[in-house]
PASEBA-1860 file (N, C-alpha, C; in nm, 3 decimals):
! residues 108
1> MDTSGKPG> 2.060/-4.544/0.808/1.990/-4.469/0.907/1.882/-4.558/0.968 ~ 1.877/-4.561/1.096/1.782/-4.645/1.168/1.652/-4.568/1.187 ~ 1.546/-4.608/1.119/1.416/-4.539/1.129/1.316/-4.620/1.208 ~ 1.360/-4.727/1.272/1.264/-4.810/1.344/1.205/-4.740/1.464 ~ 1.280/-4.648/1.525/1.229/-4.577/1.643/1.153/-4.452/1.610 ~ 1.146/-4.414/1.479/1.083/-4.289/1.442/0.979/-4.311/1.333 ~ 0.860/-4.354/1.372/0.758/-4.380/1.269/0.706/-4.250/1.205 ~ 0.729/-4.135/1.266/0.686/-4.009/1.208/0.759/-3.977/1.080
9> YIASGVMH> 0.887/-4.015/1.071/0.962/-3.989/0.949/0.908/-4.073/0.832 ~ 0.873/-4.196/0.861/0.819/-4.285/0.758/0.683/-4.231/0.710 ~ 0.598/-4.195/0.804/0.465/-4.143/0.768/0.476/-4.013/0.690 ~ 0.567/-3.926/0.732/0.586/-3.799/0.663/0.638/-3.821/0.522 ~ 0.733/-3.912/0.507/0.787/-3.941/0.374/0.682/-3.998/0.281 ~ 0.600/-4.092/0.331/0.495/-4.153/0.250/0.392/-4.045/0.209 ~ 0.355/-3.959/0.300/0.256/-3.854/0.268/0.313/-3.754/0.166 ~ 0.440/-3.718/0.178/0.500/-3.625/0.081/0.506/-3.687/-0.058
17> VALLVFAL> 0.545/-3.812/-0.065/0.551/-3.880/-0.195/0.410/-3.891/-0.255 ~ 0.312/-3.924/-0.174/0.174/-3.935/-0.223/0.124/-3.799/-0.272 ~ 0.157/-3.694/-0.203/0.117/-3.561/-0.244/0.182/-3.522/-0.377 ~ 0.310/-3.551/-0.393/0.379/-3.521/-0.519/0.321/-3.600/-0.635 ~ 0.290/-3.729/-0.612/0.232/-3.811/-0.718/0.095/-3.758/-0.756 ~ 0.014/-3.723/-0.657/-0.119/-3.667/-0.685/-0.110/-3.538/-0.765 ~ -0.015/-3.452/-0.730/0.001/-3.326/-0.801/0.042/-3.350/-0.946 ~ 0.135/-3.441/-0.968/0.180/-3.469/-1.104/0.068/-3.529/-1.189
25> VSFSRTPP> -0.010/-3.617/-1.131/-0.119/-3.680/-1.204/-0.228/-3.578/-1.236 ~ -0.261/-3.492/-1.140/-0.369/-3.395/-1.162/-0.326/-3.289/-1.266 ~ -0.199/-3.251/-1.269/-0.153/-3.154/-1.369/-0.151/-3.217/-1.510 ~ -0.126/-3.344/-1.519/-0.120/-3.404/-1.652/-0.259/-3.423/-1.712 ~ -0.364/-3.421/-1.631/-0.500/-3.442/-1.681/-0.574/-3.314/-1.710 ~ -0.516/-3.197/-1.686/-0.588/-3.071/-1.711/-0.603/-3.047/-1.861 ~ -0.718/-2.997/-1.905/-0.738/-2.972/-2.048/-0.658/-2.848/-2.090 ~ -0.614/-2.844/-2.214/-0.537/-2.725/-2.261/-0.632/-2.605/-2.276
33> FQNAEETV> -0.575/-2.488/-2.272/-0.653/-2.366/-2.288/-0.705/-2.356/-2.431 ~ -0.823/-2.300/-2.445/-0.877/-2.277/-2.577/-0.832/-2.139/-2.624 ~ -0.822/-2.121/-2.754/-0.778/-1.993/-2.808/-0.883/-1.887/-2.779 ~ -0.839/-1.774/-2.732/-0.929/-1.664/-2.703/-0.959/-1.588/-2.831 ~ -1.085/-1.557/-2.853/-1.127/-1.488/-2.972/-1.144/-1.338/-2.951 ~ -1.113/-1.289/-2.831/-1.130/-1.148/-2.801/-1.017/-1.067/-2.865 ~ -1.053/-0.951/-2.919/-0.953/-0.863/-2.973/-0.973/-0.722/-2.917 ~ -0.868/-0.646/-2.913/-0.873/-0.511/-2.862/-0.835/-0.419/-2.977
41> PVDLVTDS> -0.918/-0.317/-3.008/-0.881/-0.227/-3.116/-0.762/-0.138/-3.076 ~ -0.670/-0.122/-3.168/-0.549/-0.044/-3.141/-0.536/0.062/-3.251 ~ -0.514/0.186/-3.211/-0.489/0.293/-3.306/-0.340/0.327/-3.301 ~ -0.278/0.336/-3.417/-0.138/0.373/-3.424/-0.128/0.524/-3.433 ~ -0.035/0.582/-3.358/-0.014/0.726/-3.358/0.120/0.752/-3.425 ~ 0.118/0.831/-3.529/0.242/0.861/-3.603/0.306/0.986/-3.546 ~ 0.428/1.014/-3.593/0.501/1.133/-3.546/0.428/1.261/-3.584 ~ 0.370/1.263/-3.702/0.299/1.384/-3.746/0.175/1.409/-3.660
49> DVNQIIKG> 0.108/1.303/-3.616/-0.007/1.319/-3.526/0.036/1.379/-3.392 ~ 0.148/1.331/-3.340/0.199/1.383/-3.213/0.237/1.529/-3.228 ~ 0.305/1.565/-3.337/0.344/1.705/-3.361/0.221/1.795/-3.373 ~ 0.117/1.748/-3.439/-0.006/1.826/-3.454/-0.071/1.849/-3.318 ~ -0.070/1.748/-3.233/-0.130/1.762/-3.101/-0.051/1.861/-3.018 ~ 0.082/1.858/-3.028/0.167/1.948/-2.950/0.150/2.093/-2.998 ~ 0.141/2.113/-3.127/0.127/2.249/-3.183/-0.008/2.307/-3.147 ~ -0.111/2.229/-3.143/-0.242/2.278/-3.109/-0.318/2.328/-3.230
57> DKTAKKVM> -0.437/2.380/-3.204/-0.524/2.430/-3.310/-0.497/2.578/-3.330 ~ -0.468/2.621/-3.452/-0.436/2.760/-3.482/-0.559/2.850/-3.474 ~ -0.677/2.796/-3.492/-0.798/2.877/-3.493/-0.863/2.888/-3.356 ~ -0.806/2.826/-3.255/-0.865/2.831/-3.120/-0.844/2.970/-3.059 ~ -0.938/3.012/-2.973/-0.925/3.144/-2.911/-0.819/3.138/-2.801 ~ -0.759/3.253/-2.772/-0.651/3.261/-2.674/-0.705/3.240/-2.534 ~ -0.627/3.178/-2.453/-0.661/3.156/-2.313/-0.583/3.255/-2.230 ~ -0.649/3.317/-2.133/-0.580/3.414/-2.047/-0.474/3.340/-1.965
65> ADPHVDKV> -0.354/3.398/-1.961/-0.245/3.334/-1.889/-0.267/3.340/-1.739 ~ -0.299/3.460/-1.685/-0.323/3.476/-1.543/-0.460/3.540/-1.522 ~ -0.560/3.459/-1.493/-0.691/3.520/-1.469/-0.686/3.600/-1.340 ~ -0.734/3.722/-1.343/-0.732/3.808/-1.223/-0.852/3.779/-1.135 ~ -0.835/3.815/-1.010/-0.939/3.790/-0.910/-0.985/3.925/-0.857 ~ -1.116/3.943/-0.845/-1.168/4.070/-0.796/-1.143/4.088/-0.646 ~ -1.158/3.983/-0.570/-1.144/3.994/-0.426/-1.067/3.872/-0.374 ~ -0.973/3.896/-0.285/-0.895/3.787/-0.226/-0.961/3.747/-0.096
73> ADAEDLRP> -0.979/3.620/-0.076/-1.044/3.569/0.045/-0.950/3.586/0.165 ~ -1.009/3.604/0.283/-0.932/3.616/0.405/-0.869/3.483/0.441 ~ -0.747/3.488/0.491/-0.680/3.365/0.532/-0.738/3.320/0.666 ~ -0.774/3.194/0.673/-0.834/3.141/0.796/-0.731/3.056/0.871 ~ -0.746/3.053/1.002/-0.661/2.968/1.082/-0.715/2.826/1.073 ~ -0.638/2.734/1.012/-0.686/2.599/0.987/-0.655/2.500/1.099 ~ -0.592/2.549/1.208/-0.564/2.459/1.319/-0.693/2.428/1.394 ~ -0.709/2.306/1.441/-0.832/2.272/1.513/-0.833/2.340/1.649
81> KPPIADAK> -0.950/2.384/1.690/-0.965/2.452/1.819/-0.992/2.345/1.926 ~ -0.929/2.363/2.044/-0.952/2.263/2.150/-1.094/2.274/2.204 ~ -1.147/2.165/2.258/-1.279/2.171/2.318/-1.277/2.269/2.435 ~ -1.388/2.331/2.464/-1.394/2.434/2.567/-1.361/2.376/2.704 ~ -1.401/2.254/2.733/-1.375/2.193/2.863/-1.225/2.176/2.886 ~ -1.148/2.142/2.782/-1.004/2.124/2.795/-0.931/2.257/2.793 ~ -0.987/2.358/2.733/-0.918/2.486/2.720/-0.915/2.562/2.850 ~ -1.009/2.541/2.939/-1.018/2.621/3.061/-0.929/2.571/3.174
89> RDVLTPPA> -0.890/2.446/3.174/-0.814/2.395/3.287/-0.669/2.373/3.247 ~ -0.578/2.393/3.344/-0.437/2.369/3.323/-0.405/2.225/3.358 ~ -0.318/2.167/3.280/-0.276/2.031/3.307/-0.134/2.037/3.360 ~ -0.115/1.989/3.481/0.017/1.992/3.544/0.098/1.871/3.498 ~ 0.229/1.891/3.493/0.316/1.780/3.456/0.334/1.690/3.576 ~ 0.346/1.560/3.557/0.362/1.469/3.669/0.501/1.488/3.732 ~ 0.514/1.460/3.861/0.644/1.476/3.926/0.742/1.371/3.874 ~ 0.871/1.403/3.883/0.974/1.311/3.835/0.979/1.188/3.924
97> AVETSRRS> 1.004/1.074/3.864/1.009/0.948/3.938/1.139/0.943/4.018 ~ 1.132/0.891/4.139/1.249/0.878/4.226/1.294/0.734/4.221 ~ 1.420/0.712/4.186/1.473/0.575/4.181/1.538/0.542/4.314 ~ 1.514/0.421/4.362/1.575/0.378/4.488/1.662/0.257/4.460 ~ 1.765/0.246/4.538/1.856/0.131/4.525/1.798/0.018/4.611 ~ 1.801/-0.100/4.560/1.743/-0.214/4.633/1.832/-0.256/4.749 ~ 1.958/-0.236/4.734/2.049/-0.282/4.841/2.044/-0.193/4.963 ~ 2.059/-0.062/4.942/2.068/0.025/5.058/1.935/0.089/5.093
105> GRCR> 1.842/0.095/5.001/1.714/0.159/5.030/1.722/0.310/5.021 ~ 1.832/0.363/4.975/1.849/0.509/4.964/1.812/0.556/4.824 ~ 1.782/0.684/4.816/1.756/0.748/4.687/1.890/0.777/4.620 ~ 1.889/0.769/4.490/2.013/0.799/4.417/2.018/0.946/4.385
END
């Protein structure tokens, strides 16, 4: 391959090789990680613990299944109300666009 007319290829190749060599050298000089002394406490949960949680406490008081309500609130209309300035005026639709032919100048 003739590279005499393309000095950009030579410069690009040299820069890529230099970058790869720099990366390899810098990775080889990094210090190793030190052992971490942090620990996290872990509690083991057995099958009997899970069954006890699911069964619940036998001495707990009963919870009402359906609490009744003395008064039901009125249903409100949650749609936003338009501003008063826009509510009073009618907005007309724009007229349909008329297409003309460039050759004859007539409407289609």
